[in-house]
N, CA, C and O atoms as a GROMACS GRO file, in nm:
protein
  300
    1MET      N    1 -19.196  -6.421   2.232
    1MET     CA    2 -19.102  -6.282   2.177
    1MET      C    3 -19.043  -6.374   2.088
    1MET      O    4 -18.996  -6.484   2.116
    2SER      N    5 -19.051  -6.305   1.952
    2SER     CA    6 -18.988  -6.391   1.811
    2SER      C    7 -18.863  -6.354   1.777
    2SER      O    8 -18.835  -6.236   1.798
    3LEU      N    9 -18.782  -6.420   1.732
    3LEU     CA   10 -18.659  -6.388   1.696
    3LEU      C   11 -18.596  -6.239   1.682
    3LEU      O   12 -18.509  -6.176   1.742
    4ALA      N   13 -18.713  -6.207   1.537
    4ALA     CA   14 -18.696  -6.074   1.468
    4ALA      C   15 -18.677  -5.957   1.596
    4ALA      O   16 -18.579  -5.886   1.620
    5GLU      N   17 -18.835  -5.968   1.681
    5GLU     CA   18 -18.794  -5.880   1.812
    5GLU      C   19 -18.706  -5.912   1.913
    5GLU      O   20 -18.723  -5.837   2.010
    6LEU      N   21 -18.633  -5.982   1.928
    6LEU     CA   22 -18.523  -5.999   2.001
    6LEU      C   23 -18.440  -5.945   1.940
    6LEU      O   24 -18.394  -5.844   1.992
    7ASN      N   25 -18.401  -5.978   1.844
    7ASN     CA   26 -18.291  -5.905   1.747
    7ASN      C   27 -18.288  -5.714   1.745
    7ASN      O   28 -18.190  -5.640   1.731
    8GLN      N   29 -18.434  -5.680   1.764
    8GLN     CA   30 -18.482  -5.527   1.760
    8GLN      C   31 -18.424  -5.528   1.898
    8GLN      O   32 -18.315  -5.473   1.911
    9VAL      N   33 -18.464  -5.567   1.972
    9VAL     CA   34 -18.434  -5.533   2.111
    9VAL      C   35 -18.299  -5.547   2.165
    9VAL      O   36 -18.263  -5.461   2.245
   10LEU      N   37 -18.221  -5.636   2.137
   10LEU     CA   38 -18.068  -5.629   2.075
   10LEU      C   39 -18.004  -5.528   2.065
   10LEU      O   40 -17.920  -5.477   2.139
   11ASP      N   41 -18.059  -5.486   1.936
   11ASP     CA   42 -17.958  -5.372   1.848
   11ASP      C   43 -18.034  -5.226   1.927
   11ASP      O   44 -17.980  -5.115   1.926
   12SER      N   45 -18.170  -5.256   1.994
   12SER     CA   46 -18.172  -5.089   2.073
   12SER      C   47 -18.047  -5.093   2.182
   12SER      O   48 -17.953  -5.013   2.191
   13SER      N   49 -18.072  -5.204   2.258
   13SER     CA   50 -17.978  -5.178   2.369
   13SER      C   51 -17.844  -5.173   2.308
   13SER      O   52 -17.790  -5.064   2.327
   14ARG      N   53 -17.774  -5.255   2.241
   14ARG     CA   54 -17.663  -5.175   2.213
   14ARG      C   55 -17.648  -4.993   2.139
   14ARG      O   56 -17.543  -4.928   2.143
   15LYS      N   57 -17.769  -4.949   2.082
   15LYS     CA   58 -17.694  -4.841   2.029
   15LYS      C   59 -17.722  -4.744   2.173
   15LYS      O   60 -17.675  -4.631   2.179
   16VAL      N   61 -17.810  -4.806   2.298
   16VAL     CA   62 -17.797  -4.703   2.392
   16VAL      C   63 -17.703  -4.718   2.462
   16VAL      O   64 -17.678  -4.626   2.541
   17LYS      N   65 -17.598  -4.859   2.461
   17LYS     CA   66 -17.476  -4.893   2.529
   17LYS      C   67 -17.382  -4.770   2.420
   17LYS      O   68 -17.285  -4.713   2.472
   18HIS      N   69 -17.413  -4.742   2.294
   18HIS     CA   70 -17.300  -4.709   2.254
   18HIS      C   71 -17.328  -4.534   2.262
   18HIS      O   72 -17.232  -4.457   2.262
   19GLU      N   73 -17.452  -4.491   2.269
   19GLU     CA   74 -17.417  -4.368   2.313
   19GLU      C   75 -17.399  -4.338   2.421
   19GLU      O   76 -17.398  -4.218   2.446
   20GLN      N   77 -17.381  -4.420   2.512
   20GLN     CA   78 -17.371  -4.382   2.633
   20GLN      C   79 -17.176  -4.384   2.678
   20GLN      O   80 -17.130  -4.334   2.780
   21ASN      N   81 -17.096  -4.454   2.573
   21ASN     CA   82 -16.991  -4.489   2.570
   21ASN      C   83 -16.960  -4.399   2.475
   21ASN      O   84 -16.837  -4.397   2.469
   22LYS      N   85 -17.021  -4.300   2.372
   22LYS     CA   86 -16.985  -4.203   2.285
   22LYS      C   87 -17.027  -4.045   2.412
   22LYS      O   88 -16.961  -3.943   2.395
   23PHE      N   89 -17.083  -4.046   2.471
   23PHE     CA   90 -17.086  -3.964   2.526
   23PHE      C   91 -16.972  -3.935   2.645
   23PHE      O   92 -16.934  -3.823   2.681
   24LEU      N   93 -16.923  -4.076   2.702
   24LEU     CA   94 -16.821  -4.042   2.818
   24LEU      C   95 -16.707  -3.998   2.732
   24LEU      O   96 -16.641  -3.907   2.782
   25ALA      N   97 -16.666  -4.041   2.612
   25ALA     CA   98 -16.547  -4.045   2.551
   25ALA      C   99 -16.532  -3.902   2.481
   25ALA      O  100 -16.425  -3.853   2.448
   26ALA      N  101 -16.690  -3.830   2.460
   26ALA     CA  102 -16.651  -3.640   2.428
   26ALA      C  103 -16.650  -3.601   2.522
   26ALA      O  104 -16.640  -3.480   2.504
   27LEU      N  105 -16.654  -3.630   2.682
   27LEU     CA  106 -16.619  -3.558   2.800
   27LEU      C  107 -16.431  -3.590   2.755
   27LEU      O  108 -16.360  -3.491   2.740
   28LYS      N  109 -16.393  -3.678   2.745
   28LYS     CA  110 -16.244  -3.681   2.746
   28LYS      C  111 -16.188  -3.656   2.619
   28LYS      O  112 -16.072  -3.690   2.599
   29GLY      N  113 -16.291  -3.570   2.477
   29GLY     CA  114 -16.229  -3.502   2.394
   29GLY      C  115 -16.207  -3.661   2.267
   29GLY      O  116 -16.149  -3.629   2.164
   30ILE      N  117 -16.236  -3.765   2.272
   30ILE     CA  118 -16.210  -3.833   2.205
   30ILE      C  119 -16.338  -3.857   2.144
   30ILE      O  120 -16.442  -3.853   2.211
   31ASP      N  121 -16.335  -3.893   1.969
   31ASP     CA  122 -16.460  -3.900   1.879
   31ASP      C  123 -16.484  -4.041   1.824
   31ASP      O  124 -16.408  -4.082   1.737
   32LEU      N  125 -16.595  -4.126   1.872
   32LEU     CA  126 -16.588  -4.271   1.831
   32LEU      C  127 -16.637  -4.290   1.747
   32LEU      O  128 -16.624  -4.392   1.680
   33ASP      N  129 -16.716  -4.188   1.722
   33ASP     CA  130 -16.771  -4.221   1.562
   33ASP      C  131 -16.672  -4.133   1.428
   33ASP      O  132 -16.731  -4.102   1.325
   34LYS      N  133 -16.555  -4.107   1.442
   34LYS     CA  134 -16.486  -4.061   1.356
   34LYS      C  135 -16.472  -4.159   1.243
   34LYS      O  136 -16.420  -4.268   1.268
   35GLY      N  137 -16.517  -4.128   1.106
   35GLY     CA  138 -16.481  -4.244   0.989
   35GLY      C  139 -16.600  -4.300   0.982
   35GLY      O  140 -16.606  -4.368   0.880
   36LYS      N  141 -16.758  -4.305   1.079
   36LYS     CA  142 -16.798  -4.427   1.057
   36LYS      C  143 -16.914  -4.373   0.981
   36LYS      O  144 -17.009  -4.449   0.963
   37ASN      N  145 -16.922  -4.230   0.925
   37ASN     CA  146 -17.020  -4.177   0.841
   37ASN      C  147 -17.015  -4.270   0.696
   37ASN      O  148 -17.118  -4.281   0.629
   38GLN      N  149 -16.926  -4.317   0.666
   38GLN     CA  150 -16.926  -4.359   0.525
   38GLN      C  151 -16.971  -4.520   0.534
   38GLN      O  152 -16.982  -4.598   0.439
   39THR      N  153 -16.997  -4.549   0.683
   39THR     CA  154 -16.999  -4.713   0.678
   39THR      C  155 -17.183  -4.686   0.722
   39THR      O  156 -17.263  -4.775   0.692
   40ASP      N  157 -17.227  -4.575   0.782
   40ASP     CA  158 -17.381  -4.551   0.759
   40ASP      C  159 -17.418  -4.498   0.629
   40ASP      O  160 -17.534  -4.531   0.602
   41ALA      N  161 -17.365  -4.430   0.541
   41ALA     CA  162 -17.401  -4.439   0.439
   41ALA      C  163 -17.423  -4.531   0.310
   41ALA      O  164 -17.514  -4.525   0.227
   42PHE      N  165 -17.292  -4.637   0.317
   42PHE     CA  166 -17.312  -4.764   0.236
   42PHE      C  167 -17.442  -4.858   0.304
   42PHE      O  168 -17.505  -4.946   0.246
   43GLU      N  169 -17.463  -4.806   0.458
   43GLU     CA  170 -17.582  -4.936   0.498
   43GLU      C  171 -17.718  -4.883   0.439
   43GLU      O  172 -17.808  -4.962   0.410
   44GLU      N  173 -17.731  -4.749   0.423
   44GLU     CA  174 -17.860  -4.665   0.399
   44GLU      C  175 -17.890  -4.704   0.228
   44GLU      O  176 -18.002  -4.735   0.187
   45VAL      N  177 -17.788  -4.698   0.156
   45VAL     CA  178 -17.784  -4.741   0.026
   45VAL      C  179 -17.832  -4.892   0.011
   45VAL      O  180 -17.929  -4.919  -0.060
   46LYS      N  181 -17.744  -5.009   0.093
   46LYS     CA  182 -17.776  -5.094   0.105
   46LYS      C  183 -17.950  -5.151   0.143
   46LYS      O  184 -18.003  -5.254   0.103
   47LYS      N  185 -17.999  -5.060   0.218
   47LYS     CA  186 -18.126  -5.081   0.271
   47LYS      C  187 -18.191  -5.043   0.196
   47LYS      O  188 -18.281  -5.127   0.189
   48ARG      N  189 -18.221  -4.924   0.090
   48ARG     CA  190 -18.311  -4.861   0.001
   48ARG      C  191 -18.288  -4.989  -0.116
   48ARG      O  192 -18.393  -5.025  -0.170
   49ALA      N  193 -18.171  -5.054  -0.156
   49ALA     CA  194 -18.148  -5.110  -0.268
   49ALA      C  195 -18.278  -5.279  -0.241
   49ALA      O  196 -18.354  -5.326  -0.326
   50ALA      N  197 -18.257  -5.324  -0.105
   50ALA     CA  198 -18.316  -5.420  -0.031
   50ALA      C  199 -18.468  -5.358  -0.094
   50ALA      O  200 -18.526  -5.401  -0.194
   51ALA      N  201 -18.508  -5.256  -0.015
   51ALA     CA  202 -18.663  -5.231  -0.038
   51ALA      C  203 -18.693  -5.240  -0.184
   51ALA      O  204 -18.790  -5.309  -0.214
   52LYS      N  205 -18.626  -5.182  -0.277
   52LYS     CA  206 -18.650  -5.124  -0.419
   52LYS      C  207 -18.643  -5.283  -0.474
   52LYS      O  208 -18.728  -5.301  -0.561
   53LEU      N  209 -18.562  -5.406  -0.443
   53LEU     CA  210 -18.583  -5.535  -0.517
   53LEU      C  211 -18.742  -5.580  -0.430
   53LEU      O  212 -18.808  -5.659  -0.496
   54ARG      N  213 -18.772  -5.560  -0.364
   54ARG     CA  214 -18.877  -5.609  -0.302
   54ARG      C  215 -19.024  -5.569  -0.339
   54ARG      O  216 -19.123  -5.638  -0.314
   55GLY      N  217 -19.025  -5.445  -0.406
   55GLY     CA  218 -19.099  -5.349  -0.478
   55GLY      C  219 -19.189  -5.292  -0.354
   55GLY      O  220 -19.312  -5.292  -0.353
   56VAL      N  221 -19.094  -5.238  -0.235
   56VAL     CA  222 -19.187  -5.192  -0.106
   56VAL      C  223 -19.100  -5.059  -0.081
   56VAL      O  224 -19.003  -5.013  -0.141
   57SER      N  225 -19.170  -5.018   0.026
   57SER     CA  226 -19.093  -4.869   0.100
   57SER      C  227 -19.020  -4.946   0.207
   57SER      O  228 -19.038  -5.061   0.246
   58GLU      N  229 -18.925  -4.844   0.249
   58GLU     CA  230 -18.816  -4.858   0.345
   58GLU      C  231 -18.844  -4.876   0.473
   58GLU      O  232 -18.765  -4.920   0.557
   59GLU      N  233 -18.985  -4.834   0.495
   59GLU     CA  234 -19.073  -4.833   0.634
   59GLU      C  235 -19.126  -4.998   0.590
   59GLU      O  236 -19.072  -5.081   0.663
   60GLU      N  237 -19.175  -5.030   0.535
   60GLU     CA  238 -19.236  -5.115   0.476
   60GLU      C  239 -19.154  -5.267   0.534
   60GLU      O  240 -19.186  -5.362   0.606
   61LEU      N  241 -19.040  -5.229   0.460
   61LEU     CA  242 -18.937  -5.286   0.504
   61LEU      C  243 -18.880  -5.331   0.640
   61LEU      O  244 -18.861  -5.446   0.679
   62ASP      N  245 -18.863  -5.249   0.685
   62ASP     CA  246 -18.840  -5.236   0.875
   62ASP      C  247 -18.961  -5.303   0.907
   62ASP      O  248 -18.942  -5.400   0.981
   63LEU      N  249 -19.064  -5.285   0.879
   63LEU     CA  250 -19.187  -5.350   0.948
   63LEU      C  251 -19.195  -5.529   0.906
   63LEU      O  252 -19.235  -5.613   0.987
   64SER      N  253 -19.156  -5.558   0.791
   64SER     CA  254 -19.187  -5.709   0.749
   64SER      C  255 -19.045  -5.742   0.824
   64SER      O  256 -19.030  -5.863   0.816
   65GLU      N  257 -18.938  -5.685   0.891
   65GLU     CA  258 -18.832  -5.787   0.926
   65GLU      C  259 -18.846  -5.822   1.098
   65GLU      O  260 -18.775  -5.900   1.160
   66VAL      N  261 -18.994  -5.715   1.168
   66VAL     CA  262 -19.036  -5.759   1.264
   66VAL      C  263 -19.136  -5.831   1.284
   66VAL      O  264 -19.171  -5.875   1.394
   67GLY      N  265 -19.187  -5.847   1.186
   67GLY     CA  266 -19.307  -5.948   1.138
   67GLY      C  267 -19.417  -5.896   1.137
   67GLY      O  268 -19.516  -5.961   1.169
   68ILE      N  269 -19.424  -5.764   1.101
   68ILE     CA  270 -19.554  -5.640   1.120
   68ILE      C  271 -19.569  -5.674   0.920
   68ILE      O  272 -19.464  -5.702   0.862
   69SER      N  273 -19.698  -5.668   0.840
   69SER     CA  274 -19.727  -5.704   0.743
   69SER      C  275 -19.845  -5.559   0.731
   69SER      O  276 -19.933  -5.520   0.807
   70ILE      N  277 -19.809  -5.523   0.633
   70ILE     CA  278 -19.899  -5.392   0.557
   70ILE      C  279 -19.989  -5.442   0.487
   70ILE      O  280 -19.929  -5.484   0.388
   71GLU      N  281 -20.128  -5.473   0.472
   71GLU     CA  282 -20.223  -5.424   0.368
   71GLU      C  283 -20.276  -5.313   0.311
   71GLU      O  284 -20.283  -5.214   0.383
   72THR      N  285 -20.312  -5.304   0.206
   72THR     CA  286 -20.365  -5.215   0.133
   72THR      C  287 -20.475  -5.281   0.068
   72THR      O  288 -20.497  -5.397   0.033
   73GLU      N  289 -20.545  -5.155   0.063
   73GLU     CA  290 -20.685  -5.191  -0.002
   73GLU      C  291 -20.693  -5.131  -0.162
   73GLU      O  292 -20.700  -5.008  -0.161
   74ASP      N  293 -20.695  -5.183  -0.285
   74ASP     CA  294 -20.702  -5.174  -0.392
   74ASP      C  295 -20.860  -5.068  -0.408
   74ASP      O  296 -20.947  -5.043  -0.324
   75GLU      N  297 -20.848  -5.037  -0.509
   75GLU     CA  298 -20.994  -4.951  -0.537
   75GLU      C  299 -21.036  -5.022  -0.640
   75GLU      O  300 -21.142  -4.994  -0.696
   0.00000   0.00000   0.00000
């Protein structure tokens, strides 16, 4: 397993744990994501900018981060 794949697995694991904690907190009336929308929006803008700088789509950028490259055939 490559380092990029390991990071992806770790991120997924953290996301699942966060969702579990979010559910348990919601049962008690607590909003764990209060104020997080601004951070998410900023991360999306950074991602779009990085993709534009490389001249690829956001999907291609995500795939390249885990070691998958996309080849296109020019006519």
